[in-house]
KOLROSE-86924 format. One line per field, with one value per residue: y, z, x of N, C-alpha, C in turn. Coordinates in nm, 4 decimals, padded with zeros to 6 digits. Atoms other than C-alpha are relative to their C-alpha. Example, Ala and Ser with C-alpha at 12.3 -4.5 7.8 and 13.67 -1.06 7.14 Angstrom:
2
n.y = (-00.1190; -00.1190)
n.z = (00.0000; -00.0060)
n.x = (00.0890; -00.0820)
ca.y = (-00.4500; -00.1060)
ca.z = (00.7800; 00.7140)
ca.x = (01.2300; 01.3670)
c.y = (00.1200; 00.1090)
c.z = (00.0000; 00.0730)
c.x = (00.0900; -00.0770)
END
This chain:
214
n.y = (-00.1050; -00.0745; -00.0637; -00.1020; -00.0242; -00.1232; 00.0018; -00.1123; 00.0312; -00.1256; -00.0867; -00.0561; -00.1285; 00.0262; 00.0549; -00.1041; -00.1019; 00.0523; 00.1118; -00.0374; 00.0755; 00.1405; 00.0261; -00.0405; -00.0551; 00.1028; 00.0334; 00.1381; 00.0517; 00.1378; 00.0540; 00.1453; 00.0591; 00.1233; 00.0813; 00.1284; 00.0785; 00.0330; -00.1277; -00.0035; -00.0179; -00.1204; -00.0115; -00.0876; -00.0556; -00.0494; -00.1293; -00.0273; 00.0713; -00.0185; -00.0536; -00.0348; -00.0170; -00.0844; 00.0011; -00.1006; 00.0212; -00.1056; -00.0637; -00.1461; -00.0594; -00.1196; -00.0564; -00.0790; 00.0034; 00.1125; -00.0294; -00.0908; 00.0344; 00.1019; 00.0888; 00.1329; 00.0697; 00.0665; 00.0798; -00.0599; -00.1281; 00.0104; -00.0334; 00.0874; 00.1061; 00.1281; 00.0146; 00.1341; -00.0012; 00.1276; 00.0000; -00.0034; 00.1278; 00.0174; 00.0677; 00.0637; -00.0773; -00.1361; -00.0267; -00.1406; -00.0371; 00.0587; 00.0112; 00.0425; 00.0508; 00.0361; -00.0195; -00.1000; -00.0600; -00.1406; -00.0740; -00.1371; -00.0838; 00.0456; 00.0032; 00.0869; -00.0427; 00.0881; -00.0582; 00.0981; -00.0468; 00.0891; -00.0243; 00.1037; 00.0127; 00.0488; -00.0830; -00.1340; -00.0296; -00.0014; -00.1191; 00.0452; -00.0861; 00.0313; 00.0506; -00.1110; -00.0255; -00.0045; -00.1384; -00.0487; 00.0936; -00.0088; 00.1189; 00.1105; 00.0344; -00.0809; -00.1016; -00.1342; -00.0857; 00.0728; -00.0845; -00.0021; 00.1322; -00.0169; 00.1247; 00.0652; 00.1154; -00.0323; -00.0076; -00.0551; 00.0912; -00.0730; 00.0477; 00.0468; -00.0782; 00.0938; 00.0055; 00.1415; 00.0361; 00.1436; 00.0410; 00.0281; -00.1270; -00.0685; -00.0021; 00.0117; -00.0302; 00.0235; -00.1244; 00.0220; -00.1125; 00.0329; -00.0988; 00.0596; -00.0780; -00.0457; 00.0423; 00.1396; 00.0144; 00.1365; -00.0007; -00.0899; 00.0132; -00.0745; -00.0514; -00.0301; -00.0974; -00.0148; -00.1224; -00.0084; -00.0901; 00.0796; 00.1107; 00.1235; 00.0474; -00.0118; 00.0834; 00.1406; 00.0553; 00.1432; 00.0586; -00.0932; 00.0560; -00.1009; 00.0554; -00.0823; 00.0484; -00.0543)
n.z = (00.0581; -00.1004; 00.0585; -00.0832; 00.0248; -00.0663; -00.0002; -00.0614; -00.0948; -00.0424; 00.1117; 00.0732; -00.0591; -00.1277; 00.0277; 00.0578; -00.0984; -00.1312; 00.0088; 00.0979; -00.0176; 00.0340; 00.1434; 00.0877; -00.0848; -00.0210; -00.1409; -00.0268; 00.0878; -00.0320; 00.0728; 00.0092; 00.0554; 00.0706; 00.0237; 00.0651; 00.0292; 00.1420; 00.0716; 00.1097; -00.0559; -00.0833; -00.0857; 00.0558; -00.0937; 00.0662; -00.0611; 00.0063; -00.1074; -00.1261; -00.1116; -00.1182; -00.1221; -00.0924; -00.1386; -00.0853; -00.1435; -00.0721; -00.0805; 00.0090; -00.1090; -00.0232; -00.1344; -00.0181; -00.1409; -00.0639; -00.1410; -00.0174; 00.0883; -00.0719; 00.0906; -00.0035; -00.1195; 00.0345; 00.1214; 00.1042; 00.0457; 00.0330; 00.1422; 00.0636; 00.0837; -00.0456; -00.1420; -00.0453; -00.1409; -00.0456; -00.0765; -00.1438; -00.0544; -00.1377; -00.0862; -00.1194; -00.1130; 00.0351; 00.0372; -00.0144; 00.1002; 00.1324; 00.0818; 00.1382; 00.0664; 00.1391; 00.0969; 00.0941; 00.1032; 00.0046; 00.0902; -00.0423; 00.0372; -00.0714; -00.1452; -00.0643; -00.1380; -00.0720; -00.1030; -00.0818; -00.0685; -00.1122; -00.0607; -00.0870; 00.0394; 00.1385; 00.0821; 00.0079; 00.1245; -00.0226; 00.0385; 00.0174; -00.0464; 00.0629; -00.0790; -00.0267; 00.1057; -00.0519; -00.0213; -00.1238; -00.1056; -00.0511; 00.0300; -00.0825; 00.0420; -00.0657; 00.0860; -00.0343; -00.0112; 00.0577; 00.0962; 00.1245; 00.0620; 00.1447; 00.0674; 00.0626; -00.0761; -00.1247; 00.0265; 00.1312; 00.0987; 00.1267; 00.1100; 00.1158; 00.1225; 00.1110; 00.0716; -00.0006; 00.0663; -00.0178; -00.1396; -00.0357; -00.0120; -00.1231; -00.1108; -00.1199; -00.1314; -00.1133; -00.0602; -00.1290; -00.0671; -00.1393; -00.0886; -00.1330; -00.1066; 00.0399; -00.0894; 00.0251; 00.1033; 00.0380; 00.1434; 00.0684; 00.1445; 00.0510; 00.1354; 00.0741; 00.1067; 00.0917; 00.0799; 00.0945; 00.1141; 00.1213; -00.0101; 00.0433; -00.1081; -00.1284; -00.1069; -00.0006; -00.1355; -00.0142; -00.1327; -00.1035; -00.1308; -00.0961; -00.1344; -00.1104; -00.1178; -00.1279)
n.x = (00.0835; 00.0753; 00.1178; 00.0620; 00.1418; 00.0404; 00.1462; 00.0690; 00.1058; 00.0609; 00.0342; -00.1128; -00.0374; -00.0674; -00.1324; -00.0839; -00.0349; -00.0410; -00.0947; -00.1040; -00.1244; 00.0215; -00.0184; 00.1110; 00.1062; 00.1019; 00.0169; -00.0381; -00.1048; -00.0362; -00.1149; -00.0002; -00.1222; 00.0346; -00.1188; 00.0227; -00.1204; 00.0012; -00.0081; 00.0979; 00.1341; 00.0053; 00.1187; 00.1024; 00.0976; 00.1200; 00.0295; 00.1432; 00.0707; -00.0718; 00.0769; -00.0797; 00.0781; -00.0757; 00.0491; -00.0631; 00.0145; 00.0706; -00.1036; -00.0105; -00.0760; 00.0808; -00.0140; -00.1219; -00.0404; 00.0685; 00.0246; 00.1142; 00.1115; 00.0769; 00.0732; -00.0610; 00.0480; 00.1251; -00.0033; 00.0839; -00.0522; -00.1420; -00.0158; -00.0978; 00.0571; -00.0532; 00.0333; 00.0376; 00.0385; 00.0542; 00.1236; -00.0301; -00.0452; 00.0439; -00.0968; 00.0559; -00.0473; -00.0362; -00.1391; -00.0394; -00.1000; 00.0199; -00.1211; 00.0203; -00.1199; 00.0241; -00.1069; 00.0458; -00.0846; 00.0382; -00.0859; -00.0265; 00.1142; 00.1192; -00.0062; 00.0981; 00.0252; 00.0920; 00.0847; 00.0717; 00.1206; 00.0311; 00.1305; 00.0553; 00.1399; -00.0008; 00.0871; -00.0559; -00.0706; -00.1441; -00.0750; -00.1380; -00.1082; -00.1277; -00.1111; -00.0937; -00.0981; -00.1373; -00.0428; 00.0613; -00.0377; -00.1363; -00.0802; 00.0506; 00.1345; 00.1022; 00.0601; -00.0452; 00.1180; 00.1148; 00.0706; -00.0757; -00.0051; 00.0109; 00.0329; -00.1141; -00.0493; -00.0689; -00.1434; -00.0312; -00.0558; -00.0116; 00.0836; -00.0745; 00.0139; 00.0074; 00.1271; 00.0357; 00.1251; 00.0176; -00.0102; -00.1392; -00.0722; 00.0397; -00.0957; 00.0836; -00.0572; 00.0890; 00.0495; 00.0650; 00.0653; 00.0299; 00.0609; 00.0140; 00.0642; 00.1324; 00.1089; 00.0358; 00.1040; 00.0371; 00.0261; -00.0926; -00.0175; -00.1148; 00.0168; -00.1226; 00.0231; -00.1113; 00.0025; -00.1101; 00.0132; -00.0172; 00.0952; -00.0645; -00.0860; 00.0697; -00.0552; 00.0434; 00.0032; 00.0271; -00.0235; 00.0489; 00.0368; 00.0406; 00.0030; 00.0494; -00.0726; 00.0446)
ca.y = (-01.4479; -01.1778; -01.0605; -00.7363; -00.7021; -00.3545; -00.3194; -00.0368; -00.0697; 00.2956; 00.5841; 00.7353; 01.0783; 00.9344; 00.7358; 01.0363; 01.2719; 01.0394; 00.7619; 00.9463; 00.7200; 00.3886; 00.2213; 00.3808; 00.5406; 00.2086; 00.0912; -00.2734; -00.4224; -00.7937; -00.9383; -01.2986; -01.4974; -01.7712; -02.0562; -02.3750; -02.6535; -02.7003; -02.4105; -02.5072; -02.4680; -02.1354; -02.0913; -01.9232; -01.6928; -01.6313; -01.2595; -01.2680; -01.5056; -01.3750; -01.3015; -01.1356; -01.1668; -00.8908; -00.9087; -00.6662; -00.6960; -00.5020; -00.2672; 00.1040; 00.3452; 00.5850; 00.6503; 00.9286; 00.9095; 00.5761; 00.7252; 00.9865; 00.8327; 00.6502; 00.4956; 00.2078; 00.1233; -00.0077; -00.2575; -00.0708; 00.2622; 00.1360; 00.2916; 00.0250; -00.2284; -00.5058; -00.5966; -00.9366; -00.9706; -01.2834; -01.3671; -01.2987; -01.5775; -01.7122; -01.8122; -02.0547; -01.8490; -01.4770; -01.3462; -01.0237; -01.0319; -01.1117; -01.2308; -01.2572; -01.4666; -01.5006; -01.5277; -01.2297; -01.0967; -00.7170; -00.5142; -00.1651; -00.0282; -00.2055; -00.2372; -00.4632; -00.3476; -00.5290; -00.4339; -00.6133; -00.5850; -00.7278; -00.7648; -00.9547; -00.9267; -01.1380; -00.8896; -00.5844; -00.4194; -00.4700; -00.1611; -00.2298; -00.0843; -00.0685; -00.2812; -00.0655; -00.1085; -00.1275; 00.2516; 00.2867; 00.0235; 00.0419; -00.2086; -00.4169; -00.4202; -00.1558; 00.0786; 00.4325; 00.6124; 00.4200; 00.7166; 00.6632; 00.2963; 00.2500; -00.1185; -00.1983; -00.5264; -00.5416; -00.5840; -00.3940; -00.6115; -00.4501; -00.4759; -00.6542; -00.4622; -00.7764; -00.7664; -01.0958; -01.2314; -01.6054; -01.7921; -01.8945; -01.5263; -01.4324; -01.3372; -01.4521; -01.3143; -01.3949; -01.1104; -01.0698; -00.8363; -00.8259; -00.6424; -00.7126; -00.5931; -00.5605; -00.5635; -00.9260; -01.0357; -01.3490; -01.2475; -01.1020; -01.0492; -00.9429; -00.7422; -00.7298; -00.4362; -00.4395; -00.1188; -00.0256; 00.1925; -00.0903; -00.3257; -00.5789; -00.6116; -00.6573; -00.7887; -01.1691; -01.3654; -01.7326; -01.9496; -01.7044; -01.7885; -01.5896; -01.6539; -01.5139; -01.5396; -01.4913)
ca.z = (-04.3230; -04.1086; -04.1869; -04.0475; -04.0143; -03.9337; -03.8374; -03.7537; -03.4398; -03.3915; -03.6047; -03.8698; -03.7060; -03.3668; -03.5138; -03.7063; -03.4080; -03.1135; -03.2451; -03.4256; -03.2850; -03.3922; -03.7289; -03.9966; -03.7139; -03.6638; -03.3310; -03.3714; -03.5133; -03.5273; -03.6247; -03.7463; -03.7996; -04.0595; -04.0856; -04.2883; -04.3611; -04.7268; -04.9492; -05.2126; -04.9762; -04.8184; -04.5160; -04.6075; -04.4051; -04.5187; -04.4485; -04.5422; -04.2593; -03.9837; -03.6428; -03.3347; -02.9860; -02.7516; -02.3730; -02.0959; -01.7233; -01.4859; -01.3508; -01.2747; -01.0330; -00.9104; -00.5512; -00.4886; -00.1071; 00.0549; 00.4019; 00.3458; 00.0695; 00.2670; -00.0445; -00.0054; 00.3318; 00.1532; -00.1204; -00.3082; -00.3306; -00.3838; -00.7155; -00.7836; -01.0590; -00.9090; -00.5773; -00.4049; -00.0759; 00.1224; 00.2562; 00.6326; 00.8122; 01.1383; 01.4186; 01.7012; 01.9420; 01.9502; 01.7925; 01.8180; 01.5248; 01.1523; 00.9261; 00.5463; 00.3611; -00.0164; -00.3100; -00.5401; -00.8629; -00.8439; -01.1295; -01.0882; -01.2520; -01.0102; -00.6408; -00.4016; -00.0766; 00.1915; 00.4221; 00.6972; 00.8563; 01.1958; 01.3827; 01.6570; 01.4841; 01.1683; 01.0463; 01.0851; 00.7668; 00.7394; 00.7308; 00.5972; 00.7512; 00.5966; 00.7279; 00.8707; 00.5873; 00.6234; 00.5991; 00.9150; 01.1268; 01.3527; 01.3128; 01.5891; 01.4139; 01.6176; 01.4431; 01.4325; 01.3730; 01.3294; 01.1369; 00.8672; 00.7840; 00.4072; 00.3305; 00.2025; 00.3021; 00.6453; 00.4956; 00.2082; -00.0967; -00.4154; -00.7119; -01.0264; -01.3463; -01.5571; -01.8206; -01.7781; -02.0165; -01.9691; -01.6398; -01.6549; -01.6718; -01.3427; -01.0498; -00.7236; -00.3771; -00.0361; 00.0953; 00.4434; 00.6178; 00.9962; 01.2402; 01.6168; 01.9336; 01.7714; 01.9733; 02.0105; 01.7111; 01.5930; 01.2329; 00.9850; 00.6172; 00.4214; 00.1005; -00.1517; -00.3909; -00.6949; -00.8757; -01.1687; -01.4707; -01.7203; -01.7760; -01.9373; -01.6112; -01.3233; -00.9808; -00.9648; -00.6506; -00.5567; -00.2437; -00.0374; 00.3337; 00.6020; 00.9760; 01.2679; 01.5889; 01.9525)
ca.x = (01.6125; 01.4483; 01.0960; 00.9547; 00.5774; 00.4487; 00.0833; -00.1552; -00.3667; -00.4523; -00.5725; -00.3480; -00.3579; -00.2592; 00.0299; 00.1596; 00.1548; 00.2251; 00.4512; 00.7330; 01.0063; 00.8500; 00.9200; 00.6999; 00.4988; 00.3180; 00.1815; 00.2850; 00.6042; 00.6856; 01.0228; 01.0200; 01.3386; 01.2888; 01.5372; 01.5687; 01.8150; 01.7158; 01.8237; 01.5647; 01.2694; 01.1783; 00.9502; 00.6218; 00.3954; 00.0387; 00.0010; -00.3686; -00.4573; -00.2334; -00.3785; -00.2335; -00.3821; -00.2643; -00.2945; -00.2143; -00.1537; -00.3779; -00.1149; -00.1068; 00.0573; -00.2141; -00.1032; 00.1469; 00.1515; 00.0682; 00.0769; -00.1941; -00.4101; -00.6795; -00.8341; -00.5899; -00.7483; -01.0571; -01.1344; -01.4074; -01.2263; -00.8740; -00.7572; -00.4940; -00.5633; -00.3491; -00.5139; -00.5308; -00.7196; -00.7967; -01.1382; -01.1601; -00.9748; -01.1193; -00.8816; -00.9571; -00.7526; -00.6850; -00.3651; -00.1680; 00.0760; 00.0791; 00.3596; 00.3497; 00.6082; 00.6321; 00.8662; 00.8468; 00.9894; 00.9860; 01.1317; 01.2788; 00.9619; 00.7249; 00.6464; 00.4569; 00.2957; 00.0996; -00.1867; -00.3771; -00.7211; -00.8188; -01.1477; -01.3288; -01.6672; -01.7218; -01.9847; -01.7644; -01.6382; -01.2646; -01.0438; -00.6946; -00.3812; -00.0350; 00.2482; 00.5311; 00.7825; 01.1610; 01.1962; 00.9828; 01.1565; 01.4603; 01.7440; 01.5832; 01.2436; 01.0617; 00.8187; 00.9559; 00.6254; 00.2953; 00.1547; 00.4204; 00.3594; 00.3964; 00.3348; 00.6836; 00.8540; 01.0160; 01.3629; 01.5194; 01.5845; 01.7225; 01.4859; 01.5936; 01.6591; 01.6282; 01.3551; 01.1710; 00.9081; 00.9618; 00.9336; 01.2984; 01.3991; 01.2328; 01.4558; 01.2936; 01.3650; 01.2178; 01.0009; 00.8574; 00.6126; 00.5680; 00.3437; 00.3498; 00.1767; -00.1650; -00.4892; -00.5977; -00.8073; -00.9893; -01.0585; -00.8137; -00.7424; -00.4369; -00.4197; -00.1359; -00.1135; 00.1115; 00.2004; 00.4193; 00.4792; 00.5375; 00.2431; 00.4768; 00.6736; 00.4249; 00.5256; 00.5109; 00.4259; 00.4431; 00.4470; 00.2405; 00.2149; 00.0381; 00.0830; -00.1153; 00.0867; -00.0012)
c.y = (00.0637; 00.0744; 00.0981; 00.0161; 00.1217; 00.0146; 00.1222; -00.0495; 00.1263; 00.0891; 00.0586; 00.1305; -00.0190; -00.0522; 00.1083; 00.0991; -00.0550; -00.1108; 00.0312; -00.0850; -00.1473; -00.0210; 00.0334; 00.0560; -00.1020; -00.0445; -00.1443; -00.0445; -00.1395; -00.0428; -00.1520; -00.0466; -00.1355; -00.0761; -00.1292; -00.0702; -00.0378; 00.1308; 00.0103; 00.0213; 00.1190; -00.0042; 00.1036; 00.0471; 00.0563; 00.1295; 00.0323; -00.0663; 00.0082; 00.0551; 00.0253; 00.0205; 00.0757; -00.0054; 00.1050; -00.0360; 00.1179; 00.0641; 00.1505; 00.0510; 00.1309; 00.0707; 00.0718; -00.0101; -00.1082; 00.0296; 00.0807; -00.0371; -00.1140; -00.0861; -00.1421; -00.0805; -00.0754; -00.0941; 00.0704; 00.1274; -00.0035; 00.0238; -00.0905; -00.1114; -00.1390; -00.0088; -00.1450; 00.0077; -00.1352; 00.0204; 00.0085; -00.1395; -00.0061; -00.0812; -00.0649; 00.0763; 00.1401; 00.0140; 00.1490; 00.0417; -00.0763; 00.0013; -00.0487; -00.0415; -00.0358; 00.0131; 00.0959; 00.0382; 00.1432; 00.0753; 00.1428; 00.0930; -00.0347; -00.0008; -00.0942; 00.0419; -00.0894; 00.0773; -00.1118; 00.0655; -00.1014; 00.0378; -00.1129; -00.0241; -00.0433; 00.0855; 00.1420; 00.0197; 00.0170; 00.1300; -00.0389; 00.1065; -00.0461; -00.0635; 00.1109; 00.0330; 00.0207; 00.1425; 00.0588; -00.0943; 00.0284; -00.1267; -00.1207; -00.0326; 00.0773; 00.1075; 00.1385; 00.0926; -00.0713; 00.0807; 00.0026; -00.1391; 00.0134; -00.1288; -00.0700; -00.1226; 00.0435; 00.0088; 00.0523; -00.1065; 00.0747; -00.0631; -00.0451; 00.0922; -00.0901; 00.0018; -00.1467; -00.0205; -00.1489; -00.0363; -00.0251; 00.1277; 00.0711; -00.0132; 00.0047; 00.0340; -00.0302; 00.1337; -00.0322; 00.1311; -00.0433; 00.1165; -00.0692; 00.0945; 00.0626; -00.0317; -00.1430; -00.0093; -00.1480; -00.0115; 00.0968; -00.0301; 00.0752; 00.0401; 00.0312; 00.0923; 00.0123; 00.1270; -00.0013; 00.0938; -00.0724; -00.1231; -00.1332; -00.0614; 00.0168; -00.0762; -00.1430; -00.0540; -00.1498; -00.0412; 00.0962; -00.0761; 00.1137; -00.0657; 00.1023; -00.0586; 00.0663; 00.0903)
c.z = (00.1103; -00.0681; 00.0991; -00.0408; 00.0814; -00.0151; 00.0709; 00.0943; 00.0518; -00.1219; -00.0633; 00.0623; 00.1317; -00.0243; -00.0507; 00.1054; 00.1270; -00.0052; -00.0967; 00.0090; -00.0337; -00.1507; -00.0806; 00.0778; 00.0272; 00.1460; 00.0321; -00.1027; 00.0467; -00.0879; 00.0035; -00.0639; -00.0597; -00.0359; -00.0715; -00.0293; -00.1476; -00.0784; -00.1137; 00.0493; 00.0959; 00.0895; -00.0570; 00.1112; -00.0803; 00.0684; -00.0015; 00.1138; 00.1336; 00.1066; 00.1191; 00.1171; 00.1008; 00.1383; 00.0807; 00.1455; 00.0638; 00.0980; -00.0230; 00.1201; 00.0434; 00.1332; 00.0128; 00.1430; 00.0717; 00.1453; 00.0178; -00.0859; 00.0617; -00.0905; 00.0051; 00.1218; -00.0242; -00.1178; -00.1140; -00.0569; -00.0370; -00.1499; -00.0753; -00.0774; 00.0468; 00.1504; 00.0266; 00.1485; 00.0367; 00.0591; 00.1483; 00.0537; 00.1477; 00.0785; 00.1179; 00.1256; -00.0469; -00.0304; 00.0124; -00.0977; -00.1295; -00.0742; -00.1381; -00.0575; -00.1440; -00.0796; -00.1056; -00.1014; -00.0147; -00.0819; 00.0513; -00.0336; 00.0785; 00.1503; 00.0525; 00.1459; 00.0622; 00.1071; 00.0756; 00.0579; 00.1091; 00.0600; 00.0976; -00.0288; -00.1464; -00.0938; -00.0177; -00.1320; 00.0279; -00.0524; -00.0020; 00.0450; -00.0650; 00.0993; 00.0129; -00.1162; 00.0568; 00.0246; 00.1284; 00.1166; 00.0458; -00.0370; 00.0802; -00.0307; 00.0671; -00.0958; 00.0471; 00.0235; -00.0652; -00.1051; -00.1361; -00.0599; -00.1501; -00.0778; -00.0696; 00.0809; 00.1219; -00.0163; -00.1410; -00.0871; -00.1322; -00.1075; -00.1161; -00.1189; -00.1225; -00.0612; -00.0176; -00.0662; 00.0178; 00.1459; 00.0416; 00.0137; 00.1320; 00.1074; 00.1295; 00.1259; 00.1068; 00.0644; 00.1253; 00.0511; 00.1414; 00.0687; 00.1333; 00.0920; -00.0443; 00.1092; -00.0353; -00.0965; -00.0293; -00.1482; -00.0654; -00.1489; -00.0377; -00.1446; -00.0586; -00.1160; -00.0841; -00.0819; -00.0974; -00.1139; -00.1326; 00.0116; -00.0454; 00.1096; 00.1354; 00.1088; -00.0129; 00.1417; -00.0070; 00.1431; 00.1132; 00.1264; 00.0947; 00.1373; 00.0963; 00.1276; 00.1258; 00.0565)
c.x = (-00.0836; -00.1129; -00.0590; -00.1455; -00.0399; -00.1505; -00.0554; -00.1090; -00.0682; -00.0212; 00.1255; 00.0469; 00.0740; 00.1405; 00.0953; 00.0486; 00.0620; 00.1035; 00.1147; 00.1258; -00.0147; 00.0140; -00.1246; -00.1184; -00.1115; -00.0007; 00.0359; 00.1036; 00.0386; 00.1160; -00.0058; 00.1305; -00.0349; 00.1273; -00.0391; 00.1308; 00.0109; -00.0054; -00.1013; -00.1431; 00.0030; -00.1231; -00.0965; -00.0928; -00.1165; -00.0431; -00.1486; -00.0767; 00.0746; -00.0939; 00.0913; -00.0946; 00.0864; -00.0633; 00.0749; -00.0226; -00.0726; 00.0982; -00.0031; 00.0774; -00.0676; 00.0235; 00.1334; 00.0542; -00.0799; -00.0356; -00.1281; -00.1217; -00.0807; -00.0876; 00.0547; -00.0455; -00.1294; 00.0227; -00.0739; 00.0590; 00.1477; 00.0185; 00.0970; -00.0689; 00.0422; -00.0238; -00.0406; -00.0299; -00.0596; -00.1386; 00.0362; 00.0305; -00.0372; 00.1028; -00.0709; 00.0367; 00.0403; 00.1480; 00.0287; 00.1086; -00.0270; 00.1329; -00.0408; 00.1348; -00.0362; 00.1284; -00.0523; 00.1056; -00.0487; 00.1040; 00.0198; -00.1159; -00.1260; 00.0225; -00.1076; -00.0127; -00.1057; -00.0747; -00.0690; -00.1244; -00.0332; -00.1351; -00.0317; -00.1476; -00.0043; -00.0842; 00.0534; 00.0742; 00.1496; 00.0612; 00.1480; 00.0994; 00.1305; 00.0974; 00.1049; 00.0926; 00.1394; 00.0486; -00.0573; 00.0270; 00.1431; 00.0753; -00.0451; -00.1452; -00.1118; -00.0521; 00.0433; -00.1183; -00.1181; -00.0756; 00.0697; 00.0192; -00.0274; -00.0225; 00.1144; 00.0433; 00.0802; 00.1508; 00.0229; 00.0651; 00.0076; -00.0892; 00.0877; -00.0241; -00.0076; -00.1395; -00.0368; -00.1360; -00.0315; 00.0229; 00.1444; 00.0832; -00.0284; 00.1069; -00.0811; 00.0797; -00.1049; -00.0374; -00.0804; -00.0597; -00.0374; -00.0697; -00.0283; -00.0774; -00.1317; -00.1022; -00.0408; -00.1182; -00.0252; -00.0342; 00.0996; 00.0034; 00.1263; -00.0280; 00.1369; -00.0345; 00.1267; -00.0158; 00.1171; -00.0310; 00.0173; -00.0894; 00.0592; 00.0861; -00.0705; 00.0742; -00.0552; 00.0109; -00.0239; 00.0307; -00.0373; -00.0389; -00.0300; -00.0154; -00.0569; 00.0576; -00.0506; 00.1085)
END
């Protein structure tokens, strides 16, 4: 037995004008499949005491041009909702390159970019710069034009078109970002920015590792 529950979560005028393709113009539809092994006993749902808790991922896609939009170089002015930045990391010895390694699930509707900030003064405000991205690297890993860094991974990996809601549905790939020949630094931070057009399918990240190399 299949039970359809249709619920209103928005105004009647909005549903009538903006949701013409949804069942009964309602903003929420739930399908319940009820099963039983005893034909004399039917499953029962108390519709008067039902409750639905809705959640949403913090995900948007506000940046049209990552190369020219300098809001992404900051934390306070960054317009993206999905932002992860490390606290400044102190090194014992100076370094000149940074590598980020992680496992990620990135859907065709989403993206994941990385930035770095370096300094030799712990009190200096960090300014983030985009990693080169595979579209701005030669086959041997050299940056084509530093002014066109875009924060994409260093190697092209096709995105998955699989719709994943459960952990076992996620498709994981190894992603890597590299930047070499930087001015020597003793303090650094990295920032990951996730974007997308479907809040139900945000980028997923696990096993994050960050290396500062001499």
